[in-house]
C-alpha positions as CSV (number, residue, x, y, z in Angstrom):
1,M,-91.5,21.4,115.1
2,P,-90.2,18.1,113.6
3,D,-88.0,16.1,115.6
4,L,-83.7,17.1,115.1
5,P,-82.4,14.8,118.2
6,L,-79.3,17.0,117.7
7,L,-81.0,20.3,117.9
8,N,-82.0,22.5,121.0
9,K,-85.5,23.1,120.2
10,D,-85.9,26.0,123.4
11,L,-83.0,28.6,121.3
12,V,-84.4,28.6,117.7
13,D,-87.3,30.5,117.1
14,G,-88.4,28.3,113.7
15,Y,-87.3,27.7,110.3
16,L,-88.2,28.0,106.8
17,E,-87.6,24.7,103.6
18,I,-86.7,24.7,100.8
19,T,-86.5,22.4,98.2
20,D,-83.2,21.1,96.3
21,E,-84.4,22.9,93.3
22,E,-84.6,25.8,94.6
23,A,-81.3,25.3,96.4
24,I,-79.6,24.1,93.2
25,Q,-81.3,27.1,91.8
26,M,-80.1,29.5,94.3
27,A,-76.4,28.2,93.8
28,R,-76.3,28.6,90.0
29,R,-77.4,32.6,90.8
30,L,-75.0,33.3,93.2
31,A,-72.4,32.0,90.7
32,R,-74.1,33.5,87.2
33,E,-74.5,36.9,89.5
34,E,-72.0,37.5,91.6
35,G,-69.1,35.3,90.9
36,I,-69.3,33.2,94.2
37,F,-69.0,29.2,93.7
38,T,-70.4,27.9,96.2
39,G,-72.1,24.5,96.9
40,F,-75.7,22.8,98.2
41,S,-76.1,24.7,101.4
42,A,-75.3,27.9,100.4
43,G,-77.6,28.2,97.6
44,A,-79.6,26.4,100.2
45,N,-79.2,28.9,102.9
46,T,-79.3,31.8,100.3
47,A,-82.9,30.4,99.2
48,V,-84.3,31.0,102.6
49,A,-82.7,34.3,103.5
50,V,-84.4,35.8,100.2
51,K,-87.3,33.4,100.8
52,L,-87.2,35.7,104.5
53,L,-86.3,39.1,102.8
54,N,-89.5,38.5,100.5
55,T,-92.1,38.4,103.1
56,T,-91.3,38.2,107.4
57,C,-87.9,39.9,106.9
58,Q,-89.1,42.8,104.8
59,G,-86.7,45.8,104.4
60,K,-84.2,43.6,107.4
61,S,-80.6,43.0,106.8
62,I,-80.2,39.1,107.5
63,A,-76.5,37.6,107.4
64,V,-76.5,34.4,105.7
65,L,-73.0,32.1,106.1
66,L,-72.0,30.9,102.6
67,S,-70.7,27.2,104.2
68,D,-69.0,25.6,101.5
69,S,-68.0,25.6,98.4
70,G,-68.5,24.3,94.7
71,L,-65.5,22.4,94.2
72,K,-66.8,19.0,95.7
73,Y,-70.1,19.1,93.4
74,L,-68.7,20.4,90.3
75,S,-69.8,16.0,89.5
76,T,-72.8,16.3,90.9
77,D,-76.3,17.4,89.4
78,L,-75.9,20.8,90.9
79,W,-72.9,21.3,87.8
80,I,-73.6,19.7,85.4
């Protein structure tokens, strides 16, 4: 695990990384398919959950926090 100074590694079982493009595509998918207008973080959180559901957590339930809206990203490459 990379050195993350604000993270207590004793409390973390693991983590997944995704690309910026995966986060963007998922945020757009949430808007298009679910009507949920989110930003990068929510897109990233959902993309990781989908990845988990397609691998090690198949058939299980995952809670996802959608921690931002898309409003502050209207002028970025997320929505342009």
